[in-house]
C-alpha positions in Angstrom: 0.0 0.0 0.0 2.9 2.5 0.8 4.5 1.9 -2.6 1.0 2.6 -4.2 0.7 5.9 -2.4 4.2 6.8 -3.3 3.9 6.0 -7.1 0.5 7.6 -7.3 1.5 10.9 -5.7 4.9 10.9 -7.6 3.0 10.1 -10.9 0.6 13.0 -10.4 3.4 15.4 -9.7 5.4 14.2 -12.6 2.5 14.4 -15.0 1.7 17.9 -13.8 5.5 18.9 -14.2 5.7 17.5 -17.7 2.4 19.2 -18.9 3.7 22.4 -17.4 7.0 22.1 -19.1 5.3 21.3 -22.4 3.1 24.5 -22.1 6.1 26.6 -21.0 7.7 25.7 -24.4 4.8 25.3 -26.9 1.6 27.0 -25.5 1.3 30.6 -26.6 -1.0 31.5 -23.8 1.3 30.1 -21.2 4.3 31.8 -22.8 2.4 35.2 -22.6 1.2 34.4 -19.1 4.8 33.9 -17.9 5.7 37.1 -19.5 2.8 38.9 -17.9 4.0 37.7 -14.5 7.2 39.6 -15.1 9.6 36.8 -15.8 12.1 36.9 -18.5 11.7 34.5 -21.4 15.0 32.7 -20.6 13.5 31.8 -17.1 10.6 30.2 -18.7 12.9 27.8 -20.8 15.0 27.2 -17.7 12.0 26.2 -15.6 10.7 23.8 -18.4 14.1 22.1 -18.5 14.5 21.8 -14.8 11.0 20.4 -14.4 11.8 17.7 -17.0 15.1 16.9 -15.1 13.0 16.8 -11.9 10.7 14.2 -13.4 13.5 12.0 -14.6 15.1 12.1 -11.2 11.8 11.4 -9.2 10.7 8.5 -11.5 14.1 6.7 -11.8 14.2 4.2 -8.9 18.1 3.8 -9.2 18.8 7.5 -8.5 19.8 8.0 -4.8 17.6 9.5 -2.3 20.0 12.4 -1.9 19.4 13.5 -5.5 15.7 12.9 -5.2 15.7 15.3 -2.1 17.2 18.1 -4.3 14.6 17.4 -6.9 11.8 17.6 -4.3 13.2 20.9 -2.9 13.4 22.4 -6.5 9.8 21.3 -7.2 8.6 22.8 -4.0 10.4 26.0 -5.0 8.6 26.0 -8.4 5.2 25.7 -6.6 6.1 28.5 -4.0 7.4 30.8 -6.7 4.2 30.2 -8.7 2.0 30.9 -5.7 3.9 34.2 -4.8 3.9 35.3 -8.7 0.1 34.6 -9.1 -0.9 36.2 -5.8 1.2 39.3 -6.7 -0.4 39.3 -10.1 -3.9 39.1 -8.5 -4.8 36.0 -10.4 -7.7 33.8 -9.3 -7.4 32.0 -6.0 -7.9 28.7 -7.6 -4.4 28.8 -9.0 -3.1 29.2 -5.4 -5.3 26.3 -4.2 -4.0 24.1 -7.1 -0.4 24.8 -6.1 -1.1 24.2 -2.5 -2.6 20.8 -3.4 0.4 20.0 -5.5 2.7 20.9 -2.5 0.6 18.6 -0.4 1.0 15.8 -2.9 4.8 16.4 -3.1 5.0 16.2 0.7 3.2 12.9 0.7 5.4 11.6 -2.1 8.5 12.5 -0.2 7.2 11.0 3.1 6.4 7.8 1.4 9.8 7.7 -0.5 11.3 7.6 2.9 8.8 5.0 4.3 9.4 2.6 1.4 13.2 3.0 1.3 13.6 2.1 5.1 
């Protein structure tokens, strides 16, 4: 059961990150949205690449927990940055709620990673 919880939460986070990275690169509305938040264009590309790297690290069982911890930290920073940017931009509260839910799933994934690796 613990492995199921780990893989489900990690899978949801990974799917979201891949979808987000894809939209950062290919979706005109997202590209314009990132610009309207005040971020430079190169930052959008950097975030997309880092999200893909995080997914690879989180989903590859052979990668050490130490590297996974760095990936978890980076992903948490993505979500926190998104919350701050969207609140400052006065975007709908639903965006903040979604990011908070994703942070919750990230925490559960991390907790269960440690439970199944002990």
